[in-house]
N, C-alpha and C positions, 0 to 999 in steps of 0.2 A: 775673438773670444767674447762670450757673453755669460755673465753670471747673474741669474735672475731669481729673486725671492718668489717662490711659487706658493708658499703657504707657511703657516705656523700655528701652534696651538694657542687658543685663547680661552679665557674663562667664559663658560656658557652663559653666566649671568650678564657679563658685559655684552655678549653678543645679542642676548634677548633685549637688553636695554637699548642697544644701538638700533635694532630693527623697529623697536617701539618708539623711537625718537626721544628716548629718555637719557641717553648718554652719549658722550663724544667719542670720536674715533681714537682718542689718545688712550682709552681704556683697552683697546684691542691689541694687547701686547702679552706675550707669554711671561713677562716679568712678574705680573701680579700673582700668577699661580705659584711661581718659584718662591716669592716672598711669603705667601700664605703658608705654603708647606714648610718653610723654614721655621715658622712659629709653632708648629705642632708639638715639638718636643718640649717646649717650655710654657705653653699656654693651654689652660684647661678648657677654653671655649671650643665648641664644635668647629671642625675644619671648614664647613660651609660658611660659618660666620666670619672666620678668618679670611676667607676668599672675598667676602663682601666688603670687609674693611680694606683689603689690599686694593681692590679695583676701584674703590672710592677715593683712594689717595695714591695715585700712581707714582708721584715723585717721592713720597715717603717710602713706598715699596722699593723703588730703585735705590734709595739711600740705604735701606735695610739690606738689600742684596749685596751692595758693594762692601758693606761692613762684614756680613756673614761669610761671603764667598772669598773676598780678597784680604780682609784684615784678620778674620778669625780662621780662615783657611778651610772652611767647610765647602769644598768645591762640588760635592755631590748635589748641592742645591741647584747648580746650573744645569744639571741633567733633566730637570723638570721643564725646561724650555726647549722645544724641538722645532727645527726649521726644515722646510722642504725647499730644495734649491735646484734650479735648472742650470746645467753646465753645458754650454754649446761652443762649438768652434774650437775645440782643443784637440791636441794630438793624442794618439794612442800611448805615446811615451809618458805624457803628463798624467793620463788616467792611471797608469801604474803607480805613480807617486801619490795621487789622491787616494787610491784604494789601499794604500798601506795602513790607513786608519781603520782599525778592525771594528771599532764600536760605532759603526754607521751602516746604513743600508744603501745599496747602489743598484740601479737598473740601467744597463748600458746598451747603446746601439750595437747590435750584433753584426759582425762581418760574415757570419754564417748564413744569415737570413736576408740581409739587405744587399742589393746589388750596388756597389760603390760607384761614385760619380767623379772620381779623380780629384776630390777635395783634399787638401793637405796643408799643413802649417809649415811656413818657412821661418825657422828660428832667427832671432835677432843676431845671435852669435855668428851664424853662418854668413849673414849679410855683412857684418862688421869685418869678418875675416877675408872678404872678397871672393868667397867660394860659392856664391849663390848660383852662378851659371852652371857650374859642375853639378851642384846639388839638384837643380831643376832638370838638368839633362837626364840624370839617372832616374829621378822620380818619374819623369815622362816615359822612359823606357819600361820601368816597372809597371806603370799603369797600363801602358799599351799591351804588354804581355798578359796582364791580368785579364783584360777583355778577350784576348785571343784564347787564353786558357779556359775562360768560362765558356766560350762558344764551343771549343773542342770537347771539354769535359761534359758539357750539357748533352752533346750528341752521344758521347760514350756512355754516360749514365743512363740515358733513355734506352739505348740499344741493349745495354747489359741487363736492364730491369724492364724488359718489354712487357712482362705480365702486369707489373704495377702501372706502367705507362698507358695501358689500355684504359684505365680509369682516370678521367681528366681531373678528378679530385686529388690525385697524387702528384699532379704537376708541380705544385709548390714544394712538396717534399723532395722530389728528384732534382729540381733546380737548386734547392738548398744544398744538396750534396755537392753539386758542381761549384757553387759559390764558396763553400767552406774549404775546398782544396785550391781553388784559384787564388784565394786571399793570401796564400803562403808567399807570394811573390811581391806583395805590396809592403810599403815602408811603415815604420813606427811613427813617421810624421803624418800618416793618414789622419784626416780630421774625423772626429766622432763627437758624440754627445751622451749625456747621462742625466738621470735624476738621482738626487741624493737626499736622504733624510738623516739628520744628525742633530744631537743635542748641543747646546752652546758650550758645555765643558769640553767636549771632544772637538768641536769646531775651532775653539781657541787654540787647542794643541795643533790642529791641522794647519791653521793659519801661520802659526809660529814656525812649524817645521818647513812649510813651503817657502816662507820668507828666507830661510837659511839655505835654500837650494842653490846650486851653481847655475841652474837653468833660468834664463830670463822669463820663460813662459810660466814656470812655477812661481816665480816672485810676483809676476803680474796677476796670476790667479789668487795668490795670497792677498794682495791689495784689494782685489774686487770682492773676495769673500768677506773681508773685514768690513767693507763698505755696506754690504748686504746685512751683516750681523749687527753692526752698530746702528743701522737705521731702525731696527725693530727691538733690539735687546741690548741697549748700551750699557746697562748695569751688570751684564753677565759676560761680556767679552772685553777683556782689558789688557792682558799681557800678551801682546802679539808680536813684539819685536824679538828677533832671535838673540839668544844669549851666546856667550863664548862657548858654552857646552854644545849648543846647537851648531854653531859655525865651525868650530875647530876640531871637535873630537874625531869625526870621520876622517878628515885629512891627516891628522896627526897619527891615527892608527894606521893609515895606509903608509905613511912615511916610515913609521917604526917597523912595520911588517917588511917593507923593502930592505931596511937595514939588516933585519934578521935573516932574510932570504939570501942577501949577498954574503953574509957571514957564513951561513951554512954551505953555500956553494963553494966558497973559498977554503973551507975546512976539509982537508983531504981525508980526515978520519970519519967524516959523516957522508952518507949517501944523499944525493939530491932527492927531495921528495918527488915521486913520480906524479905526473898529471893523470887525471882520470881519462882513460881512453874513450874514444867516441862510442865504442860498442858497449861500454859500461854505463848505460843510460840510467840504470837504477841500481843503487847499492845500499844495502842495509848496514849501517855503520855502528849501531848500538841498539840493544833491546834490554829492557828491565830483566835482570836475572830471575829465574824461577817465576816467570810471569803468570803462568796458569795457577800456581799455588797462591800467588798474591791476590788474584781476582777471586779465587774460591774463598780465601780468608776474608776478603772484603765483603763478599756476599753473606758469609756466616756472621760476620760482625754486625751487619745491619739488620740481621734477621733473628738472632738468637739471644740478644741481651748479654752476650759474653764479652769479656775483655779481649783486647787484641792478642794478648799473650795466650789466653785460653784457646782462641781461634787457631793460632799458629800451632799449638800443641795438638789440636784435633787433626790438623793437616798432616802431621807426621804419622798418624795412625791410618790414613786413608790410602787406598791404592788408586790406580789410574781410573778404574771404572767408577769408584766413589766420587772422584773429582769431576769426572765427566758428567755424572748425574746432577751435581750441584749446578754446573753451567747450564745443562739442559733444562733443569727446573726453572732457572732464571729466564730461559728463552722459549719455554714450551708454548706459550700463548701469543708469541710474536707474529706479526704480519710484516710484509715487506716495507710498509710505511712506518713501522714502529722503530724507535731508537732503543738500543740496548740500555740497560740500567747504568746509572752513574758510577757504580762500583767499577765498571770497566775502565774508568779514567785513571785508575791507580797504576797502570802500567804504560810505559812509553816505548816508542820506536823512533830512531833517528835514521833518516834516509839522505843520501846524496843523489841528486837527480841531475841529468843533463837534458834539458828540454828546450823545445822551440818556443819562440815568442807566442805562437798560437796556443800551444799547450799551457804556457805559463799564465796566459790571460784567463784561463779557466781555473788553474791550480790556485791562483792567488785569492779566489773567491772563498776558499776554505779558511775563513778568518780565525777560527778557533785553533788552528795549527800555528806553530811558530816557524816562520819562513824567513830565512836569511839568504840574500841573493848576491851573486857576483854580477859584474857588468856583462852585457852581451859581448861575446867574443867570437869573431869570425874564425879563429883557429880551431874552434870546436866543431866546425862544419855546419851544415844545414840539414834540416829535415825535409825530404822531398816526398810529397804524397805519392802513394803507389799508383793512384789514378793518373797522375802526370806522366809517370813512366809508361804505363800501358797505352796512354793516348799518344805516345810518341813525341812529347814535348819536353823531355828531360834535358836534352841538349840546349834548347832555348832557355830553359830555366837556369841551368848552370852558367850560361853565358851572362845572363843578367846578374847573377850572384857575383860573378868575377868582377864585373864592372862596378857593382855596388861596393865590393870590398876595396877596390882601388880608390874610390872616392872616400870611403870610410877612413882609409889610412891617411889621406890628405887632411881630412877634417880632424883626425886624431892629433896630428902634429900642430895644427893651428888653434883648434878650439875643442879640446878633448871632451869637455862636458856635454857638448851638443853632437858629437860624432854619431851616437847611437840613433839619431833621428833617421838616418839614411838606411839603416839595416832593415831587413825584411822580417816578416812573420816567421820565415823559415829559419832565421838565425837563432843560435842557441846560447844559453847561459847555464851556469851551474847554480843549483839551488840546494841548500840544506833545509830539510823539513823535519820538524819534530811533531809527532802526533801521539795522542793516547789511543788506546784500543777503541774507545767509543767513537772518536773522530774518524778513525780508519774504517769503522763500520759504515759511517755516513759516506765517506769517499767511495767505498766499494759499492754501496747501493746506487749512488748517483752516477759515478764515473765508470763503474764496471758493467753497467747495463748496456744492452745491445743498441739502445737509442743514443748513447753517449757518442760524442765525436771521437773518431778512431784514434787520434794522437794521444789524448789523455786516457782513453780506454786502455791502450796498450801499457801506458805507464802505471795506471792503477792496477792492472792485472799482475804486473811484475812485482809491485809493492805487496800485494796480498799474498802472492806465492812465497816471497821471501819471509814475510811476517808469519805465515802459518808454520814455517819451519821451526820458529822459536816459541810460538805460543799457539799450538794446534787446538787446544780446547777452547781457549778464549775466543778464537776467531773461527770457530767451527761453522758459523752461519754468515761469514763475511763473503758476500757475492753480490752481483748486480740484481736489480729488482726482477729482471726477466727469469733468472735462474733460481730465485729464492725459494719458490714453492717446491720445486723438484728436490733441491738440497734439503729443505726442511722435512719433506716426506721421507727421504732416505734416512734421516737421523731419528725421526720420531715414528718409525713404523710400529704399528700396534703389535704387541706380543701375541704370537700364535698359540 
């Protein structure tokens, strides 16, 4: 694992002085900007003068930051310091933990576009449990099948798309389709890298959360992230040790849930809560009542200078056509790249999804959604790419999955926290996902498009179909970028 400070924001005045030989390198820290901006609310001097003062007295700026951020509790000041961080040599499983932090930016090595080279992480927990040989054996088999799958799928993809294959410029595209399906057999232990941009307030929270993880890889990442942060912004990253809240809450909730589950199972008067069946991959569990009316009322509220009560009264006098016209007016000048108005955030939808690790890797990037995950669970089965079936490799695929599940069960007994490392991208987990209608539009544009990866495209299509049943007006233009114009034209045909 490598955690490298790639860059950070610095005061342009300090940078100019440094290049002119008029200032020392100690001024090249984001802390002076944070300290200067902290003074704006209580100092009448121009902000550029405040910055000049701060960069001339770095230690004084750091003392001010500690007082304002940690003593007075104005943590937003730490958001003015932004770091760029290289993260190398980590597992796909750890990346899922890193990217739980929503208020950061990530660009990750894609298993869809990069041919993998059998690099993977061996967790310390598995070595300590004496199961390294079993772990390495299955990882080796997975990686071997990955390369066989890629070779077979590449041939299949080129033959199926022979018109595209005639143009050599499409070679990378077609090879990418083979890679994205072959990756379903590789493990979550597979090594990857990413670039991360994050402010120090959110970095501190990330460091503390990773420090509370049961995974040794996550705790090591926490330590190294802290070393990077403290080297350049020591006054803005301070509380990095996990609290009892961080350490105990998840475990105690799990234990309490197990007691409730056992009680319900033993109570003859109560039915056991059924598991989500594997074929119920997308279920809509909640939607805001009268969602279309609420969005129409929100659009009236922001446009007419009326009270909320008056807007709701107008709604009662409107028929379906009137309501549709309000929504259409809000969308009349949209293009496929435009976001719907913020008023669409007033209605929510809750979904329960059963998705593969490959699908979840993309789903988790929708950071404005609220996503709650269960652990990966072999009992939920695996997602097998259709191309694998057609290429005649499904039997080999399931054989590797069966051996993977055997080793997973052994790991689960000895080191449960690290057992998921051995599971493949095809293995599934249950995910509860809450989105507002505006975010669902974004998902539909990006993931419902023909260029989206097939797994998440199918999930997105089912989400949109279910959502339209409960809010048809609000989601009248929810579709992929490729279908947007035709749908738009059908809704906004000129009156003859």
